[in-house]
N, CA, C and O atoms as a printed pandas DataFrame, in Angstrom:
     atom_number atom_name residue_name chain_id  residue_number  x_coord  y_coord  z_coord
0              1         N          MET        A               1  -26.788  -30.780   10.375
1              2        CA          MET        A               1  -25.384  -30.506   10.573
2              3         C          MET        A               1  -24.619  -30.602    9.256
3              4         O          MET        A               1  -23.692  -29.826    9.023
4              5         N          LYS        A               2  -24.992  -31.534    8.406
5              6        CA          LYS        A               2  -24.302  -31.714    7.140
6              7         C          LYS        A               2  -24.457  -30.481    6.243
7              8         O          LYS        A               2  -23.494  -30.058    5.603
8              9         N          LYS        A               3  -25.673  -29.898    6.194
9             10        CA          LYS        A               3  -25.887  -28.704    5.375
10            11         C          LYS        A               3  -25.083  -27.529    5.916
11            12         O          LYS        A               3  -24.558  -26.721    5.150
12            13         N          ARG        A               4  -24.991  -27.440    7.225
13            14        CA          ARG        A               4  -24.210  -26.350    7.813
14            15         C          ARG        A               4  -22.732  -26.503    7.445
15            16         O          ARG        A               4  -22.076  -25.511    7.127
16            17         N          THR        A               5  -22.211  -27.694    7.482
17            18        CA          THR        A               5  -20.821  -27.954    7.119
18            19         C          THR        A               5  -20.580  -27.600    5.658
19            20         O          THR        A               5  -19.568  -26.984    5.324
20            21         N          GLN        A               6  -21.509  -27.988    4.785
21            22        CA          GLN        A               6  -21.381  -27.657    3.375
22            23         C          GLN        A               6  -21.386  -26.140    3.172
23            24         O          GLN        A               6  -20.602  -25.602    2.391
24            25         N          PHE        A               7  -22.278  -25.471    3.887
25            26        CA          PHE        A               7  -22.352  -24.018    3.788
26            27         C          PHE        A               7  -21.031  -23.389    4.217
27            28         O          PHE        A               7  -20.532  -22.484    3.549
28            29         N          ILE        A               8  -20.472  -23.852    5.307
29            30        CA          ILE        A               8  -19.205  -23.311    5.818
30            31         C          ILE        A               8  -18.087  -23.546    4.806
31            32         O          ILE        A               8  -17.265  -22.660    4.574
32            33         N          ILE        A               9  -18.054  -24.715    4.213
33            34        CA          ILE        A               9  -17.025  -25.025    3.219
34            35         C          ILE        A               9  -17.177  -24.128    1.993
35            36         O          ILE        A               9  -16.192  -23.586    1.493
36            37         N          ILE        A              10  -18.392  -23.973    1.518
37            38        CA          ILE        A              10  -18.648  -23.135    0.349
38            39         C          ILE        A              10  -18.275  -21.677    0.659
39            40         O          ILE        A              10  -17.649  -21.005   -0.161
40            41         N          ALA        A              11  -18.662  -21.197    1.843
41            42        CA          ALA        A              11  -18.335  -19.825    2.230
42            43         C          ALA        A              11  -16.821  -19.632    2.319
43            44         O          ALA        A              11  -16.303  -18.597    1.901
44            45         N          ALA        A              12  -16.122  -20.607    2.855
45            46        CA          ALA        A              12  -14.664  -20.514    2.975
46            47         C          ALA        A              12  -14.004  -20.470    1.600
47            48         O          ALA        A              12  -13.054  -19.715    1.390
48            49         N          VAL        A              13  -14.503  -21.275    0.666
49            50        CA          VAL        A              13  -13.953  -21.298   -0.686
50            51         C          VAL        A              13  -14.196  -19.946   -1.372
51            52         O          VAL        A              13  -13.303  -19.418   -2.033
52            53         N          ILE        A              14  -15.385  -19.397   -1.217
53            54        CA          ILE        A              14  -15.705  -18.101   -1.815
54            55         C          ILE        A              14  -14.827  -17.014   -1.222
55            56         O          ILE        A              14  -14.313  -16.165   -1.950
56            57         N          MET        A              15  -14.651  -17.033    0.087
57            58        CA          MET        A              15  -13.811  -16.027    0.738
58            59         C          MET        A              15  -12.353  -16.156    0.299
59            60         O          MET        A              15  -11.675  -15.152    0.084
60            61         N          ALA        A              16  -11.882  -17.378    0.170
61            62        CA          ALA        A              16  -10.504  -17.586   -0.273
62            63         C          ALA        A              16  -10.319  -17.084   -1.710
63            64         O          ALA        A              16   -9.315  -16.446   -2.025
64            65         N          ALA        A              17  -11.281  -17.374   -2.563
65            66        CA          ALA        A              17  -11.192  -16.922   -3.953
66            67         C          ALA        A              17  -11.230  -15.400   -4.029
67            68         O          ALA        A              17  -10.476  -14.797   -4.793
68            69         N          ALA        A              18  -12.097  -14.781   -3.246
69            70        CA          ALA        A              18  -12.177  -13.316   -3.238
70            71         C          ALA        A              18  -10.864  -12.726   -2.727
71            72         O          ALA        A              18  -10.366  -11.750   -3.289
72            73         N          GLY        A              19  -10.306  -13.298   -1.685
73            74        CA          GLY        A              19   -9.033  -12.833   -1.148
74            75         C          GLY        A              19   -7.922  -12.952   -2.166
75            76         O          GLY        A              19   -7.090  -12.054   -2.291
76            77         N          TYR        A              20   -7.902  -14.053   -2.893
77            78        CA          TYR        A              20   -6.895  -14.261   -3.934
78            79         C          TYR        A              20   -7.028  -13.216   -5.035
79            80         O          TYR        A              20   -6.029  -12.659   -5.490
80            81         N          MET        A              21   -8.251  -12.952   -5.462
81            82        CA          MET        A              21   -8.472  -11.964   -6.524
82            83         C          MET        A              21   -8.069  -10.572   -6.065
83            84         O          MET        A              21   -7.481   -9.817   -6.840
84            85         N          ILE        A              22   -8.371  -10.217   -4.827
85            86        CA          ILE        A              22   -7.979   -8.906   -4.306
86            87         C          ILE        A              22   -6.465   -8.803   -4.239
87            88         O          ILE        A              22   -5.890   -7.779   -4.608
88            89         N          ALA        A              23   -5.819   -9.864   -3.766
89            90        CA          ALA        A              23   -4.356   -9.872   -3.678
90            91         C          ALA        A              23   -3.732   -9.737   -5.065
91            92         O          ALA        A              23   -2.754   -9.009   -5.232
92            93         N          GLN        A              24   -4.277  -10.422   -6.050
93            94        CA          GLN        A              24   -3.765  -10.322   -7.416
94            95         C          GLN        A              24   -3.936   -8.912   -7.963
95            96         O          GLN        A              24   -3.046   -8.379   -8.625
96            97         N          GLN        A              25   -5.088   -8.315   -7.679
97            98        CA          GLN        A              25   -5.347   -6.962   -8.154
98            99         C          GLN        A              25   -4.370   -5.978   -7.510
99           100         O          GLN        A              25   -3.826   -5.109   -8.192
100          101         N          MET        A              26   -4.146   -6.111   -6.204
101          102        CA          MET        A              26   -3.222   -5.217   -5.517
102          103         C          MET        A              26   -1.795   -5.433   -6.000
103          104         O          MET        A              26   -1.031   -4.478   -6.142
104          105         N          GLN        A              27   -1.435   -6.685   -6.252
105          106        CA          GLN        A              27   -0.083   -6.982   -6.712
106          107         C          GLN        A              27    0.171   -6.339   -8.074
107          108         O          GLN        A              27    1.275   -5.865   -8.341
108          109         N          SER        A              28   -0.832   -6.321   -8.921
109          110        CA          SER        A              28   -0.652   -5.750  -10.253
110          111         C          SER        A              28   -0.643   -4.225  -10.198
111          112         O          SER        A              28   -0.292   -3.575  -11.183
112          113         N          ALA        A              29   -1.024   -3.648   -9.060
113          114        CA          ALA        A              29   -1.046   -2.195   -8.927
114          115         C          ALA        A              29    0.195   -1.702   -8.187
115          116         O          ALA        A              29    0.134   -0.713   -7.458
116          117         N          THR        A              30    1.313   -2.387   -8.374
117          118        CA          THR        A              30    2.553   -1.976   -7.711
118          119         C          THR        A              30    3.667   -1.810   -8.735
119          120         O          THR        A              30    3.601   -2.308   -9.859
120          121         N          ILE        A              31    4.698   -1.085   -8.294
121          122        CA          ILE        A              31    5.874   -0.884   -9.112
122          123         C          ILE        A              31    7.075   -0.835   -8.164
123          124         O          ILE        A              31    6.983   -0.267   -7.076
124          125         N          SER        A              32    8.161   -1.408   -8.560
125          126        CA          SER        A              32    9.365   -1.370   -7.721
126          127         C          SER        A              32   10.052   -0.024   -7.868
127          128         O          SER        A              32    9.782    0.720   -8.811
128          129         N          SER        A              33   10.930    0.283   -6.946
129          130        CA          SER        A              33   11.664    1.548   -7.042
130          131         C          SER        A              33   12.574    1.561   -8.272
131          132         O          SER        A              33   12.756    2.607   -8.894
132          133         N          GLN        A              34   13.139    0.420   -8.621
133          134        CA          GLN        A              34   13.983    0.349   -9.821
134          135         C          GLN        A              34   13.162    0.631  -11.080
135          136         O          GLN        A              34   13.608    1.356  -11.969
136          137         N          GLU        A              35   11.950    0.050  -11.150
137          138        CA          GLU        A              35   11.082    0.298  -12.304
138          139         C          GLU        A              35   10.648    1.761  -12.345
139          140         O          GLU        A              35   10.579    2.365  -13.415
140          141         N          ALA        A              36   10.356    2.327  -11.171
141          142        CA          ALA        A              36    9.959    3.738  -11.103
142          143         C          ALA        A              36   11.112    4.633  -11.549
143          144         O          ALA        A              36   10.901    5.627  -12.245
144          145         N          TYR        A              37   12.325    4.279  -11.148
145          146        CA          TYR        A              37   13.498    5.071  -11.539
146          147         C          TYR        A              37   13.666    5.078  -13.064
147          148         O          TYR        A              37   14.036    6.097  -13.647
148          149         N          LYS        A              38   13.396    3.951  -13.691
149          150        CA          LYS        A              38   13.543    3.845  -15.148
150          151         C          LYS        A              38   12.593    4.782  -15.894
151          152         O          LYS        A              38   12.902    5.223  -17.001
152          153         N          VAL        A              39   11.439    5.089  -15.294
153          154        CA          VAL        A              39   10.454    5.947  -15.972
154          155         C          VAL        A              39   10.409    7.351  -15.371
155          156         O          VAL        A              39    9.486    8.118  -15.643
156          157         N          LEU        A              40   11.397    7.680  -14.564
157          158        CA          LEU        A              40   11.427    8.953  -13.851
158          159         C          LEU        A              40   11.259   10.156  -14.768
159          160         O          LEU        A              40   10.613   11.132  -14.387
160          161         N          ASN        A              41   11.824   10.106  -15.961
161          162        CA          ASN        A              41   11.738   11.239  -16.886
162          163         C          ASN        A              41   10.762   11.013  -18.038
163          164         O          ASN        A              41   10.720   11.802  -18.981
164          165         N          ASP        A              42    9.987    9.950  -17.964
165          166        CA          ASP        A              42    8.959    9.649  -18.959
166          167         C          ASP        A              42    7.729   10.499  -18.628
167          168         O          ASP        A              42    7.170   10.376  -17.538
168          169         N          THR        A              43    7.312   11.347  -19.543
169          170        CA          THR        A              43    6.209   12.265  -19.271
170          171         C          THR        A              43    4.842   11.589  -19.176
171          172         O          THR        A              43    3.855   12.244  -18.839
172          173         N          SER        A              44    4.771   10.297  -19.465
173          174        CA          SER        A              44    3.491    9.594  -19.299
174          175         C          SER        A              44    3.321    9.076  -17.867
175          176         O          SER        A              44    2.312    8.451  -17.543
176          177         N          PHE        A              45    4.316    9.341  -17.016
177          178        CA          PHE        A              45    4.268    8.964  -15.608
178          179         C          PHE        A              45    4.422   10.216  -14.754
179          180         O          PHE        A              45    5.075   11.178  -15.158
180          181         N          VAL        A              46    3.823   10.195  -13.582
181          182        CA          VAL        A              46    4.033   11.246  -12.596
182          183         C          VAL        A              46    4.170   10.573  -11.227
183          184         O          VAL        A              46    3.431    9.641  -10.909
184          185         N          LEU        A              47    5.115   11.050  -10.427
185          186        CA          LEU        A              47    5.275   10.557   -9.073
186          187         C          LEU        A              47    4.488   11.451   -8.133
187          188         O          LEU        A              47    4.476   12.670   -8.301
188          189         N          LEU        A              48    3.837   10.866   -7.159
189          190        CA          LEU        A              48    3.056   11.601   -6.174
190          191         C          LEU        A              48    3.507   11.186   -4.785
191          192         O          LEU        A              48    3.469   10.006   -4.437
192          193         N          ASP        A              49    3.929   12.149   -4.005
193          194        CA          ASP        A              49    4.340   11.929   -2.618
194          195         C          ASP        A              49    3.115   12.108   -1.724
195          196         O          ASP        A              49    2.440   13.135   -1.807
196          197         N          VAL        A              50    2.818   11.128   -0.873
197          198        CA          VAL        A              50    1.660   11.228    0.022
198          199         C          VAL        A              50    2.078   11.295    1.491
199          200         O          VAL        A              50    1.289   11.006    2.390
200          201         N          ARG        A              51    3.343   11.684    1.714
201          202        CA          ARG        A              51    3.829   11.839    3.082
202          203         C          ARG        A              51    3.449   13.225    3.611
203          204         O          ARG        A              51    2.680   13.946    2.975
204          205         N          THR        A              52    3.982   13.589    4.758
205          206        CA          THR        A              52    3.730   14.913    5.330
206          207         C          THR        A              52    4.688   15.934    4.724
207          208         O          THR        A              52    5.688   15.564    4.109
208          209         N          MET        A              53    4.385   17.207    4.898
209          210        CA          MET        A              53    5.258   18.266    4.380
210          211         C          MET        A              53    6.671   18.175    4.967
211          212         O          MET        A              53    7.633   18.282    4.207
212          213         N          PRO        A              54    6.843   17.983    6.287
213          214        CA          PRO        A              54    8.211   17.870    6.802
214          215         C          PRO        A              54    8.995   16.704    6.178
215          216         O          PRO        A              54   10.189   16.834    5.911
216          217         N          GLU        A              55    8.328   15.572    5.947
217          218        CA          GLU        A              55    9.003   14.438    5.300
218          219         C          GLU        A              55    9.409   14.810    3.879
219          220         O          GLU        A              55   10.519   14.513    3.437
220          221         N          HIS        A              56    8.498   15.460    3.176
221          222        CA          HIS        A              56    8.726   15.853    1.782
222          223         C          HIS        A              56    9.900   16.819    1.664
223          224         O          HIS        A              56   10.750   16.670    0.786
224          225         N          LEU        A              57    9.941   17.801    2.545
225          226        CA          LEU        A              57   11.027   18.776    2.506
226          227         C          LEU        A              57   12.353   18.148    2.910
227          228         O          LEU        A              57   13.407   18.553    2.419
228          229         N          GLY        A              58   12.307   17.163    3.798
229          230        CA          GLY        A              58   13.520   16.508    4.253
230          231         C          GLY        A              58   14.212   15.730    3.157
231          232         O          GLY        A              58   15.435   15.785    3.028
232          233         N          GLU        A              59   13.440   15.007    2.368
233          234        CA          GLU        A              59   14.003   14.241    1.257
234          235         C          GLU        A              59   12.867   13.715    0.397
235          236         O          GLU        A              59   11.877   13.177    0.894
236          237         N          ARG        A              60   13.040   13.886   -0.918
237          238        CA          ARG        A              60   11.997   13.449   -1.857
238          239         C          ARG        A              60   12.642   13.037   -3.170
239          240         O          ARG        A              60   13.832   13.250   -3.402
240          241         N          ILE        A              61   11.818   12.441   -4.017
241          242        CA          ILE        A              61   12.262   12.023   -5.338
242          243         C          ILE        A              61   11.950   13.166   -6.296
243          244         O          ILE        A              61   10.780   13.433   -6.573
244          245         N          LYS        A              62   12.930   13.818   -6.786
245          246        CA          LYS        A              62   12.851   15.002   -7.644
246          247         C          LYS        A              62   11.728   15.933   -7.212
247          248         O          LYS        A              62   11.242   15.830   -6.086
248          249         N          GLU        A              63   11.316   16.826   -8.075
249          250        CA          GLU        A              63   10.226   17.749   -7.737
250          251         C          GLU        A              63    8.894   17.048   -7.997
251          252         O          GLU        A              63    8.335   17.135   -9.091
252          253         N          THR        A              64    8.410   16.372   -6.999
253          254        CA          THR        A              64    7.155   15.631   -7.123
254          255         C          THR        A              64    6.041   16.368   -6.389
255          256         O          THR        A              64    6.294   17.005   -5.367
256          257         N          PRO        A              65    4.814   16.289   -6.895
257          258        CA          PRO        A              65    3.702   16.901   -6.176
258          259         C          PRO        A              65    3.531   16.223   -4.817
259          260         O          PRO        A              65    3.833   15.039   -4.665
260          261         N          LEU        A              66    3.051   16.973   -3.843
261          262        CA          LEU        A              66    2.790   16.468   -2.506
262          263         C          LEU        A              66    1.330   16.662   -2.162
263          264         O          LEU        A              66    0.819   17.782   -2.192
264          265         N          ILE        A              67    0.663   15.576   -1.836
265          266        CA          ILE        A              67   -0.666   15.640   -1.237
266          267         C          ILE        A              67   -0.648   14.607   -0.103
267          268         O          ILE        A              67   -0.724   13.407   -0.367
268          269         N          PRO        A              68   -0.549   15.055    1.147
269          270        CA          PRO        A              68   -0.534   14.101    2.255
270          271         C          PRO        A              68   -1.749   13.179    2.206
271          272         O          PRO        A              68   -2.858   13.607    1.887
272          273         N          VAL        A              69   -1.524   11.924    2.522
273          274        CA          VAL        A              69   -2.576   10.915    2.379
274          275         C          VAL        A              69   -3.847   11.301    3.139
275          276         O          VAL        A              69   -4.951   11.010    2.678
276          277         N          GLN        A              70   -3.704   11.951    4.293
277          278        CA          GLN        A              70   -4.889   12.325    5.066
278          279         C          GLN        A              70   -5.707   13.425    4.386
279          280         O          GLN        A              70   -6.846   13.674    4.783
280          281         N          GLU        A              71   -5.145   14.089    3.365
281          282        CA          GLU        A              71   -5.858   15.131    2.622
282          283         C          GLU        A              71   -6.275   14.677    1.221
283          284         O          GLU        A              71   -6.985   15.395    0.517
284          285         N          LEU        A              72   -5.845   13.517    0.834
285          286        CA          LEU        A              72   -6.008   13.079   -0.558
286          287         C          LEU        A              72   -7.455   13.031   -1.004
287          288         O          LEU        A              72   -7.773   13.482   -2.104
288          289         N          ASP        A              73   -8.332   12.500   -0.183
289          290        CA          ASP        A              73   -9.736   12.376   -0.570
290          291         C          ASP        A              73  -10.351   13.733   -0.913
291          292         O          ASP        A              73  -11.125   13.845   -1.864
292          293         N          GLN        A              74  -10.004   14.763   -0.138
293          294        CA          GLN        A              74  -10.560   16.097   -0.379
294          295         C          GLN        A              74   -9.845   16.827   -1.517
295          296         O          GLN        A              74  -10.375   17.802   -2.049
296          297         N          ARG        A              75   -8.655   16.371   -1.894
297          298        CA          ARG        A              75   -7.861   17.085   -2.903
298          299         C          ARG        A              75   -7.702   16.317   -4.216
299          300         O          ARG        A              75   -6.845   16.656   -5.031
300          301         N          LEU        A              76   -8.518   15.292   -4.421
301          302        CA          LEU        A              76   -8.421   14.496   -5.652
302          303         C          LEU        A              76   -8.505   15.348   -6.909
303          304         O          LEU        A              76   -7.841   15.057   -7.904
304          305         N          HIS        A              77   -9.311   16.388   -6.869
305          306        CA          HIS        A              77   -9.487   17.245   -8.055
306          307         C          HIS        A              77   -8.166   17.848   -8.527
307          308         O          HIS        A              77   -8.024   18.169   -9.707
308          309         N          GLU        A              78   -7.204   18.005   -7.630
309          310        CA          GLU        A              78   -5.907   18.555   -8.010
310          311         C          GLU        A              78   -5.127   17.620   -8.931
311          312         O          GLU        A              78   -4.169   18.029   -9.587
312          313         N          LEU        A              79   -5.553   16.362   -8.969
313          314        CA          LEU        A              79   -4.851   15.370   -9.791
314          315         C          LEU        A              79   -5.539   15.135  -11.129
315          316         O          LEU        A              79   -5.079   14.314  -11.924
316          317         N          ASP        A              80   -6.627   15.839  -11.387
317          318        CA          ASP        A              80   -7.347   15.654  -12.655
318          319         C          ASP        A              80   -6.437   15.843  -13.868
319          320         O          ASP        A              80   -6.633   15.192  -14.894
320          321         N          GLN        A              81   -5.454   16.719  -13.762
321          322        CA          GLN        A              81   -4.520   16.948  -14.872
322          323         C          GLN        A              81   -3.695   15.708  -15.200
323          324         O          GLN        A              81   -3.088   15.637  -16.268
324          325         N          TYR        A              82   -3.666   14.733  -14.298
325          326        CA          TYR        A              82   -2.885   13.512  -14.507
326          327         C          TYR        A              82   -3.749   12.307  -14.893
327          328         O          TYR        A              82   -3.257   11.178  -14.887
328          329         N          LYS        A              83   -5.012   12.523  -15.224
329          330        CA          LYS        A              83   -5.917   11.415  -15.560
330          331         C          LYS        A              83   -5.401   10.546  -16.703
331          332         O          LYS        A              83   -5.686    9.349  -16.723
332          333         N          GLY        A              84   -4.666   11.093  -17.638
333          334        CA          GLY        A              84   -4.151   10.314  -18.767
334          335         C          GLY        A              84   -2.772    9.719  -18.523
335          336         O          GLY        A              84   -2.171    9.142  -19.428
336          337         N          LYS        A              85   -2.273    9.860  -17.305
337          338        CA          LYS        A              85   -0.926    9.374  -16.992
338          339         C          LYS        A              85   -0.991    8.299  -15.915
339          340         O          LYS        A              85   -1.996    8.145  -15.221
340          341         N          LYS        A              86    0.103    7.567  -15.795
341          342        CA          LYS        A              86    0.236    6.626  -14.682
342          343         C          LYS        A              86    0.808    7.399  -13.505
343          344         O          LYS        A              86    1.825    8.079  -13.633
344          345         N          ILE        A              87    0.148    7.290  -12.360
345          346        CA          ILE        A              87    0.606    7.979  -11.161
346          347         C          ILE        A              87    1.316    6.957  -10.276
347          348         O          ILE        A              87    0.709    5.984   -9.827
348          349         N          ILE        A              88    2.588    7.182  -10.033
349          350        CA          ILE        A              88    3.351    6.334   -9.123
350          351         C          ILE        A              88    3.313    7.006   -7.758
351          352         O          ILE        A              88    3.842    8.103   -7.580
352          353         N          VAL        A              89    2.686    6.342   -6.802
353          354        CA          VAL        A              89    2.478    6.905   -5.480
354          355         C          VAL        A              89    3.545    6.364   -4.534
355          356         O          VAL        A              89    3.815    5.163   -4.501
356          357         N          TYR        A              90    4.150    7.278   -3.762
357          358        CA          TYR        A              90    5.137    6.815   -2.790
358          359         C          TYR        A              90    4.973    7.512   -1.446
359          360         O          TYR        A              90    4.441    8.618   -1.351
360          361         N          CYS        A              91    5.447    6.828   -0.417
361          362        CA          CYS        A              91    5.486    7.376    0.932
362          363         C          CYS        A              91    6.809    6.921    1.547
363          364         O          CYS        A              91    7.793    6.756    0.826
364          365         N          ARG        A              92    6.850    6.720    2.841
365          366        CA          ARG        A              92    8.102    6.315    3.468
366          367         C          ARG        A              92    8.405    4.847    3.203
367          368         O          ARG        A              92    9.512    4.512    2.781
368          369         N          THR        A              93    7.422    3.952    3.451
369          370        CA          THR        A              93    7.682    2.517    3.295
370          371         C          THR        A              93    6.708    1.799    2.365
371          372         O          THR        A              93    6.910    0.620    2.074
372          373         N          GLY        A              94    5.682    2.455    1.901
373          374        CA          GLY        A              94    4.733    1.819    0.998
374          375         C          GLY        A              94    3.366    1.558    1.599
375          376         O          GLY        A              94    2.470    1.096    0.891
376          377         N          ASN        A              95    3.172    1.839    2.888
377          378        CA          ASN        A              95    1.875    1.599    3.507
378          379         C          ASN        A              95    0.861    2.686    3.180
379          380         O          ASN        A              95   -0.226    2.395    2.682
380          381         N          ARG        A              96    1.211    3.924    3.454
381          382        CA          ARG        A              96    0.292    5.027    3.144
382          383         C          ARG        A              96    0.033    5.099    1.648
383          384         O          ARG        A              96   -1.089    5.363    1.217
384          385         N          SER        A              97    1.073    4.864    0.859
385          386        CA          SER        A              97    0.895    4.930   -0.597
386          387         C          SER        A              97    0.024    3.781   -1.097
387          388         O          SER        A              97   -0.639    3.914   -2.126
388          389         N          GLY        A              98    0.018    2.661   -0.389
389          390        CA          GLY        A              98   -0.879    1.559   -0.758
390          391         C          GLY        A              98   -2.331    1.977   -0.615
391          392         O          GLY        A              98   -3.151    1.719   -1.496
392          393         N          TYR        A              99   -2.643    2.628    0.506
393          394        CA          TYR        A              99   -3.994    3.143    0.712
394          395         C          TYR        A              99   -4.331    4.190   -0.351
395          396         O          TYR        A              99   -5.411    4.167   -0.942
396          397         N          ALA        A             100   -3.393    5.105   -0.584
397          398        CA          ALA        A             100   -3.608    6.178   -1.562
398          399         C          ALA        A             100   -3.820    5.611   -2.967
399          400         O          ALA        A             100   -4.666    6.098   -3.718
400          401         N          THR        A             101   -3.053    4.588   -3.315
401          402        CA          THR        A             101   -3.188    3.957   -4.631
402          403         C          THR        A             101   -4.587    3.380   -4.803
403          404         O          THR        A             101   -5.211    3.543   -5.851
404          405         N          THR        A             102   -5.069    2.710   -3.774
405          406        CA          THR        A             102   -6.421    2.142   -3.825
406          407         C          THR        A             102   -7.454    3.253   -4.013
407          408         O          THR        A             102   -8.353    3.135   -4.846
408          409         N          LEU        A             103   -7.324    4.322   -3.244
409          410        CA          LEU        A             103   -8.258    5.448   -3.354
410          411         C          LEU        A             103   -8.225    6.049   -4.759
411          412         O          LEU        A             103   -9.272    6.332   -5.341
412          413         N          LEU        A             104   -7.035    6.240   -5.295
413          414        CA          LEU        A             104   -6.917    6.803   -6.640
414          415         C          LEU        A             104   -7.539    5.888   -7.681
415          416         O          LEU        A             104   -8.265    6.352   -8.560
416          417         N          ARG        A             105   -7.263    4.597   -7.591
417          418        CA          ARG        A             105   -7.812    3.647   -8.564
418          419         C          ARG        A             105   -9.337    3.606   -8.490
419          420         O          ARG        A             105  -10.010    3.489   -9.514
420          421         N          GLU        A             106   -9.870    3.703   -7.292
421          422        CA          GLU        A             106  -11.330    3.727   -7.118
422          423         C          GLU        A             106  -11.949    4.981   -7.727
423          424         O          GLU        A             106  -13.146    5.009   -8.014
424          425         N          ASN        A             107  -11.142    6.011   -7.924
425          426        CA          ASN        A             107  -11.626    7.274   -8.482
426          427         C          ASN        A             107  -11.178    7.501   -9.920
427          428         O          ASN        A             107  -11.159    8.635  -10.398
428          429         N          GLY        A             108  -10.821    6.432  -10.602
429          430        CA          GLY        A             108  -10.557    6.506  -12.037
430          431         C          GLY        A             108   -9.135    6.840  -12.456
431          432         O          GLY        A             108   -8.882    7.071  -13.638
432          433         N          PHE        A             109   -8.198    6.871  -11.506
433          434        CA          PHE        A             109   -6.805    7.150  -11.847
434          435         C          PHE        A             109   -6.055    5.848  -12.077
435          436         O          PHE        A             109   -6.374    4.821  -11.477
436          437         N          ASP        A             110   -5.071    5.899  -12.938
437          438        CA          ASP        A             110   -4.200    4.754  -13.197
438          439         C          ASP        A             110   -3.002    4.888  -12.252
439          440         O          ASP        A             110   -1.973    5.458  -12.615
440          441         N          ALA        A             111   -3.152    4.357  -11.043
441          442        CA          ALA        A             111   -2.158    4.550   -9.998
442          443         C          ALA        A             111   -1.427    3.259   -9.656
443          444         O          ALA        A             111   -1.998    2.169   -9.702
444          445         N          LEU        A             112   -0.150    3.409   -9.313
445          446        CA          LEU        A             112    0.704    2.288   -8.910
446          447         C          LEU        A             112    1.376    2.635   -7.592
447          448         O          LEU        A             112    1.864    3.751   -7.417
448          449         N          ASN        A             113    1.403    1.695   -6.674
449          450        CA          ASN        A             113    2.074    1.882   -5.397
450          451         C          ASN        A             113    3.543    1.488   -5.533
451          452         O          ASN        A             113    3.852    0.368   -5.937
452          453         N          MET        A             114    4.450    2.413   -5.194
453          454        CA          MET        A             114    5.866    2.083   -5.233
454          455         C          MET        A             114    6.215    1.311   -3.952
455          456         O          MET        A             114    6.252    1.874   -2.858
456          457         N          THR        A             115    6.463    0.031   -4.119
457          458        CA          THR        A             115    6.732   -0.830   -2.976
458          459         C          THR        A             115    8.030   -0.423   -2.269
459          460         O          THR        A             115    9.040   -0.119   -2.903
460          461         N          GLY        A             116    7.965   -0.428   -0.953
461          462        CA          GLY        A             116    9.139   -0.081   -0.159
462          463         C          GLY        A             116    9.334    1.397    0.057
463          464         O          GLY        A             116   10.150    1.798    0.886
464          465         N          GLY        A             117    8.592    2.229   -0.682
465          466        CA          GLY        A             117    8.647    3.672   -0.509
466          467         C          GLY        A             117   10.028    4.269   -0.707
467          468         O          GLY        A             117   10.894    3.685   -1.359
468          469         N          ILE        A             118   10.209    5.451   -0.126
469          470        CA          ILE        A             118   11.480    6.147   -0.284
470          471         C          ILE        A             118   12.583    5.446    0.500
471          472         O          ILE        A             118   13.765    5.618    0.199
472          473         N          VAL        A             119   12.206    4.660    1.503
473          474        CA          VAL        A             119   13.215    3.888    2.241
474          475         C          VAL        A             119   13.904    2.917    1.288
475          476         O          VAL        A             119   15.133    2.836    1.271
476          477         N          ARG        A             120   13.136    2.188    0.504
477          478        CA          ARG        A             120   13.712    1.253   -0.472
478          479         C          ARG        A             120   14.484    2.005   -1.543
479          480         O          ARG        A             120   15.569    1.587   -1.945
480          481         N          TRP        A             121   13.917    3.124   -2.005
481          482        CA          TRP        A             121   14.556    3.978   -3.017
482          483         C          TRP        A             121   15.970    4.348   -2.557
483          484         O          TRP        A             121   16.931    4.223   -3.316
484          485         N          LYS        A             122   16.082    4.804   -1.306
485          486        CA          LYS        A             122   17.381    5.214   -0.769
486          487         C          LYS        A             122   18.305    4.012   -0.548
487          488         O          LYS        A             122   19.515    4.128   -0.739
488          489         N          MET        A             123   17.756    2.868   -0.152
489          490        CA          MET        A             123   18.577    1.666    0.020
490          491         C          MET        A             123   19.235    1.278   -1.297
491          492         O          MET        A             123   20.346    0.747   -1.319
492          493         N          GLU        A             124   18.539    1.549   -2.387
493          494        CA          GLU        A             124   19.068    1.222   -3.709
494          495         C          GLU        A             124   19.919    2.359   -4.267
495          496         O          GLU        A             124   20.320    2.341   -5.431
496          497         N          LYS        A             125   20.187    3.347   -3.417
497          498        CA          LYS        A             125   21.066    4.475   -3.754
498          499         C          LYS        A             125   20.595    5.259   -4.985
499          500         O          LYS        A             125   21.399    5.706   -5.803
500          501         N          LEU        A             126   19.276    5.411   -5.091
501          502        CA          LEU        A             126   18.693    6.206   -6.172
502          503         C          LEU        A             126   18.636    7.676   -5.722
503          504         O          LEU        A             126   18.570    7.945   -4.522
504          505         N          PRO        A             127   18.661    8.619   -6.658
505          506        CA          PRO        A             127   18.808   10.038   -6.291
506          507         C          PRO        A             127   17.593   10.633   -5.604
507          508         O          PRO        A             127   16.451   10.312   -5.931
508          509         N          THR        A             128   17.865   11.516   -4.636
509          510        CA          THR        A             128   16.821   12.272   -3.951
510          511         C          THR        A             128   17.273   13.734   -3.875
511          512         O          THR        A             128   18.441   14.057   -4.091
512          513         N          ILE        A             129   16.330   14.586   -3.566
513          514        CA          ILE        A             129   16.626   15.994   -3.318
514          515         C          ILE        A             129   15.991   16.377   -1.982
515          516         O          ILE        A             129   15.156   15.640   -1.457
516          517         N          SER        A             130   16.379   17.517   -1.435
517          518        CA          SER        A             130   15.781   17.989   -0.185
518          519         C          SER        A             130   15.728   19.501   -0.209
519          520         O          SER        A             130   16.254   20.147   -1.114
520          521         N          GLY        A             131   15.084   20.049    0.800
521          522        CA          GLY        A             131   14.997   21.500    0.919
522          523         C          GLY        A             131   13.688   22.059    0.409
523          524         O          GLY        A             131   12.736   21.323    0.147
524          525         N          ALA        A             132   13.659   23.363    0.273
525          526        CA          ALA        A             132   12.453   24.075   -0.134
526          527         C          ALA        A             132   11.941   23.627   -1.488
527          528         O          ALA        A             132   12.711   23.268   -2.379
528          529         N          VAL        A             133   10.634   23.658   -1.620
529          530        CA          VAL        A             133    9.984   23.299   -2.886
530          531         C          VAL        A             133   10.070   24.491   -3.822
531          532         O          VAL        A             133    9.844   25.628   -3.409
532          533         N          LYS        A             134   10.401   24.229   -5.098
533          534        CA          LYS        A             134   10.512   25.301   -6.103
534          535         C          LYS        A             134    9.162   25.734   -6.588
535          536         O          LYS        A             134    9.066   26.624   -7.432
């Protein structure tokens, strides 16, 4: 029984440490909407919308590329032109973009999840556009 208890304690410590490291890694792969706004016109950054087409047409952050998150895995090659840039990924609230950011980072992109998504962006009264894509 004593060895089993030790094993459980060791396993719990390892799992906690792994969880902490994953959380730290994810935390460092985020950017606030205010920080994203500051680099909006910096050519070393690109914003990527991973929402649906109707969401994108309804309201978006400037003329940003759109690849819906459910298509991202099959369309990664379209982002090869941005390999040397930081990709700021956004969606409505930051959930879909969190998944997309992880996928991009796993595939060699320097991606950041914009926390709070466009909902936070709009709460902070930052500019958006809507309508047909140019």
